[in-house]
C-alpha positions as CSV (number, residue, x, y, z in Angstrom):
1,X,23.9,82.0,1.9
2,X,26.3,79.2,2.8
3,X,25.8,76.5,0.0
4,X,27.4,73.2,-0.3
5,X,27.7,71.2,-3.6
6,X,28.6,67.5,-3.9
7,X,29.0,66.1,-7.4
8,X,30.8,68.4,-9.8
9,X,30.1,66.6,-13.0
10,X,28.9,67.9,-16.4
11,X,25.9,69.4,-14.7
12,X,27.2,70.1,-11.2
13,X,30.2,72.2,-12.1
14,X,28.3,74.8,-14.1
15,X,25.6,74.9,-11.5
16,X,28.3,75.5,-8.9
17,X,29.8,78.3,-10.9
18,X,26.4,80.0,-11.1
19,X,26.1,79.8,-7.3
20,X,29.5,81.4,-6.9
21,X,28.6,84.2,-9.4
22,X,25.4,84.8,-7.4
23,X,27.5,85.7,-4.4
24,X,26.9,82.5,-2.3
25,X,29.6,81.1,0.0
26,X,30.2,77.8,-1.7
27,X,31.9,74.6,-0.4
28,X,32.4,71.7,-2.7
29,X,33.3,68.0,-2.9
30,X,33.6,65.6,-5.8
31,X,35.3,62.5,-6.9
32,X,37.4,64.2,-9.6
33,X,40.3,66.5,-8.8
34,X,39.9,68.6,-12.0
35,X,36.3,69.9,-11.3
36,X,37.2,70.7,-7.7
37,X,40.2,72.8,-8.8
38,X,38.0,74.6,-11.3
39,X,35.4,75.4,-8.6
40,X,38.1,76.5,-6.2
41,X,39.7,78.7,-8.9
42,X,36.3,80.4,-9.3
43,X,36.0,81.1,-5.6
44,X,34.7,78.0,-3.9
45,X,36.2,76.3,-0.9
46,X,37.1,72.6,-1.0
47,X,35.3,70.7,1.8
48,X,36.6,67.6,3.5
49,X,34.3,65.2,1.7
50,X,30.5,65.2,2.0
51,X,30.6,65.5,5.8
52,X,32.8,68.6,5.6
53,X,30.6,70.1,2.9
54,X,27.3,69.7,4.9
55,X,29.0,70.9,8.1
56,X,30.1,74.1,6.4
57,X,26.8,74.8,4.7
58,X,23.2,75.8,5.4
59,X,21.9,74.2,2.1
60,X,23.8,71.3,0.5
61,X,23.0,70.4,-3.1
62,X,23.7,66.9,-4.5
63,X,24.1,66.2,-8.2
64,X,25.0,62.5,-8.6
65,X,24.6,59.7,-11.2
66,X,22.3,57.2,-9.5
67,X,20.5,56.1,-6.3
68,X,23.4,54.2,-4.7
69,X,25.6,57.3,-5.1
70,X,23.1,59.5,-3.3
71,X,22.8,57.0,-0.5
72,X,26.6,56.8,-0.2
73,X,26.9,60.6,0.1
74,X,24.1,60.8,2.7
75,X,25.9,58.0,4.7
76,X,29.2,59.8,4.4
77,X,27.7,63.1,5.6
78,X,25.5,61.7,8.3
79,X,27.4,63.0,11.3
80,X,26.9,66.6,10.0
81,X,23.2,66.2,9.1
82,X,21.4,67.9,12.0
83,X,18.8,70.6,12.9
84,X,18.8,73.5,10.5
85,X,20.5,71.8,7.6
86,X,18.8,71.5,4.2
87,X,19.7,68.8,1.7
88,X,18.6,69.2,-1.9
89,X,19.1,66.2,-4.2
90,X,19.1,67.3,-7.9
91,X,20.0,63.8,-9.1
92,X,17.6,61.6,-11.0
93,X,17.0,58.5,-8.9
94,X,14.4,55.9,-7.8
95,X,11.4,57.7,-6.4
96,X,11.1,55.1,-3.6
97,X,14.8,55.6,-2.6
98,X,14.2,59.4,-2.6
99,X,11.2,59.0,-0.3
100,X,13.2,56.8,2.1
101,X,16.0,59.4,2.2
102,X,13.5,62.1,2.9
103,X,12.2,60.2,5.9
104,X,15.6,59.4,7.1
105,X,17.0,62.9,6.9
106,X,13.9,64.5,8.4
107,X,13.9,62.0,11.3
108,X,17.4,63.3,12.1
109,X,16.0,66.8,12.4
110,X,17.3,68.2,9.1
111,X,15.2,69.0,6.0
112,X,15.2,67.4,2.6
113,X,14.1,68.2,-0.9
114,X,14.4,66.5,-4.3
115,X,14.8,68.7,-7.3
116,X,15.7,66.7,-10.4
117,X,16.7,68.8,-13.4
118,X,15.9,69.2,-17.1
119,X,17.8,71.3,-19.6
120,X,21.0,69.3,-20.0
121,X,24.5,70.7,-19.9
122,X,23.5,73.7,-22.1
123,X,20.8,74.6,-19.6
124,X,23.2,74.2,-16.7
125,X,25.8,76.4,-18.4
126,X,23.2,79.1,-19.1
127,X,21.6,78.9,-15.7
128,X,18.1,78.1,-17.1
129,X,17.4,74.6,-15.8
130,X,13.9,73.4,-14.9
131,X,13.6,72.0,-11.4
132,X,10.8,69.6,-10.5
133,X,10.7,69.8,-6.7
134,X,9.3,67.2,-4.4
135,X,9.0,67.9,-0.6
136,X,7.6,70.5,1.7
137,X,6.9,74.0,0.4
138,X,8.5,75.7,3.4
139,X,11.8,73.8,2.7
140,X,11.7,75.0,-0.9
141,X,11.3,78.5,0.4
142,X,14.4,78.1,2.5
143,X,16.4,76.6,-0.4
144,X,15.1,78.8,-3.2
145,X,17.8,81.6,-3.0
146,X,20.4,78.9,-3.8
147,X,18.3,77.1,-6.5
148,X,17.4,80.3,-8.3
149,X,21.1,80.8,-9.1
150,X,21.0,78.1,-11.8
151,X,17.2,77.7,-12.5
152,X,15.0,79.2,-15.2
153,X,11.9,77.5,-13.7
154,X,11.2,76.0,-10.3
155,X,8.0,74.0,-10.0
156,X,6.8,72.4,-6.7
157,X,5.1,69.3,-8.0
158,X,4.2,67.6,-4.7
159,X,5.4,65.7,-1.8
160,X,8.5,63.4,-1.4
161,X,9.1,61.3,-4.5
162,X,6.9,63.3,-6.8
163,X,9.8,65.3,-8.3
164,X,11.4,62.1,-9.4
165,X,8.1,60.7,-10.9
166,X,7.7,63.9,-12.9
167,X,11.3,63.8,-14.1
168,X,10.9,60.2,-15.2
169,X,7.7,61.1,-17.1
170,X,9.5,63.9,-18.8
171,X,12.3,61.6,-20.0
172,X,9.9,59.0,-21.2
173,X,8.4,61.6,-23.6
174,X,11.9,62.8,-24.6
175,X,13.1,59.3,-25.3
176,X,10.1,58.6,-27.5
177,X,10.7,61.9,-29.4
178,X,14.3,60.9,-30.0
179,X,13.3,57.5,-31.5
180,X,10.7,59.1,-33.7
181,X,13.2,61.8,-34.8
182,X,15.8,59.1,-35.7
183,X,13.4,57.0,-37.6
184,X,11.9,59.9,-39.6
185,X,15.2,61.5,-40.5
186,X,16.8,58.2,-41.5
187,X,13.8,57.4,-43.7
188,X,14.0,60.9,-45.3
189,X,17.8,60.6,-45.8
190,X,17.5,57.2,-47.4
191,X,14.9,58.6,-49.8
192,X,17.1,61.5,-50.7
193,X,15.3,64.3,-48.9
194,X,17.3,67.4,-47.9
195,X,17.3,67.1,-44.1
196,X,17.5,70.9,-43.6
197,X,14.3,71.2,-45.6
198,X,12.8,68.5,-43.6
199,X,13.8,70.3,-40.4
200,X,12.3,73.5,-41.7
201,X,9.0,71.8,-42.4
202,X,8.7,69.7,-39.2
203,X,9.8,72.5,-36.9
204,X,6.8,74.5,-38.1
205,X,4.4,71.6,-38.3
206,X,2.6,69.1,-36.0
207,X,5.8,66.9,-35.7
208,X,7.7,69.7,-33.9
209,X,9.4,68.7,-30.7
210,X,12.6,69.3,-28.7
211,X,14.3,66.3,-30.3
212,X,13.7,67.7,-33.8
213,X,14.9,71.1,-32.8
214,X,18.1,70.0,-31.0
215,X,19.0,66.4,-31.8
216,X,18.6,65.4,-35.4
217,X,21.1,62.5,-35.5
218,X,22.8,63.5,-38.8
219,X,26.0,65.5,-39.0
220,X,25.7,69.1,-40.3
221,X,22.0,69.5,-40.2
222,X,21.9,71.5,-37.0
223,X,25.1,73.4,-36.1
224,X,24.5,73.0,-32.3
225,X,23.4,69.4,-32.3
226,X,25.5,66.6,-30.7
227,X,25.7,65.0,-34.2
228,X,27.5,68.0,-35.5
229,X,29.8,68.2,-32.5
230,X,31.3,64.7,-32.3
231,X,28.2,63.5,-30.4
232,X,29.2,65.3,-27.2
233,X,26.5,65.2,-24.5
234,X,24.1,66.9,-23.8
235,X,22.7,63.9,-22.0
236,X,24.6,60.7,-22.2
237,X,23.3,57.5,-23.7
238,X,24.0,55.5,-20.5
239,X,22.2,58.1,-18.3
240,X,19.1,58.0,-20.5
241,X,19.2,54.2,-20.3
242,X,19.4,54.4,-16.5
243,X,16.4,56.8,-16.4
244,X,14.3,54.5,-18.6
245,X,15.3,51.6,-16.3
246,X,14.1,53.6,-13.3
247,X,10.8,54.5,-15.1
248,X,10.0,51.0,-16.2
249,X,10.7,49.7,-12.7
250,X,8.5,52.3,-11.1
251,X,5.7,51.8,-13.7
252,X,5.7,48.1,-13.0
253,X,5.2,48.8,-9.3
254,X,2.3,51.1,-10.1
255,X,0.9,48.7,-12.8
256,X,1.1,51.5,-15.3
257,X,1.7,50.3,-18.9
258,X,4.7,51.5,-20.9
259,X,5.2,50.7,-24.6
260,X,7.7,52.8,-26.5
261,X,10.2,52.9,-23.5
262,X,11.1,49.3,-24.0
263,X,12.0,49.8,-27.6
264,X,14.0,52.9,-27.0
265,X,15.8,51.1,-24.1
266,X,16.9,48.4,-26.5
267,X,18.3,50.9,-29.0
268,X,20.1,52.7,-26.2
269,X,21.6,49.4,-25.1
270,X,22.7,48.8,-28.7
271,X,24.3,52.2,-28.9
272,X,26.2,51.5,-25.6
273,X,27.4,48.2,-26.9
274,X,28.7,49.9,-30.0
275,X,30.8,52.1,-27.8
276,X,28.6,55.2,-27.7
277,X,27.5,55.0,-24.1
278,X,29.2,58.2,-23.1
279,X,28.1,60.1,-26.2
280,X,24.8,62.0,-26.3
281,X,21.8,59.8,-26.3
282,X,20.9,60.9,-29.8
283,X,23.6,58.4,-30.7
284,X,20.7,55.9,-30.8
285,X,20.1,57.4,-34.2
286,X,23.4,55.9,-35.4
287,X,21.9,52.5,-34.6
288,X,18.8,53.3,-36.7
289,X,21.0,54.6,-39.5
290,X,23.2,51.5,-39.4
291,X,20.2,49.3,-39.7
292,X,19.0,51.3,-42.7
293,X,22.4,51.4,-44.4
294,X,22.5,55.2,-44.3
């Protein structure tokens, strides 16, 4: 399959490498020269910007930071978006923006899906990402051979915008887990509890969760955690803050109450102000630790 990829960031580059390894004919574009060179070295072809990528591809995958970035790429590629083309946006953006892009692209005769991702850079590198797909099932059928290259699970969750809503719900839960994990481990450390013993207990008890298993915010407790690896993301603090902003905005439109998200968002903001915005979002635990004097 001829597959285009726009956005070779921490997620996009390993996803692209899996596409190449799966035997697809891949054309790429990105803002950074380094990732393009890495993709080309692995067998991709450099496209002439977003328009060149879409023009050379049957399915084009976008993996971009935010709503304006996705709109900008669609605008830049517009002359190549026509009958038979499939656009798949794997970014996490505003559900209403996604719906408007779906309408715009389909009105031009092309096809459009959203497929936001869960699994972080580790999932991207291993090719086991979870995709939450919004859009028409027949379009998913057309794009599936490309998406399966880097996915461990693909779930069609509904029509346009629903993939983004499900992704925001997932991140609301994950953010709350992270705050609870930071609070519990900080309290335990201040009391003198052995955090590896704490991990052993909680990971086999009712408090078990992904944040406990992967993101205890103390150095040396988990060998593969961001805290034990100079807080490398993972999933950046600033990106989780962006996703919580999207969630709270959408929830306000829907008149759906959110409580913990506001607290977590303040801690993420404090972490960013402390210079940890590009570190893993578990760096919010450093804020909790600082407040506790641990």
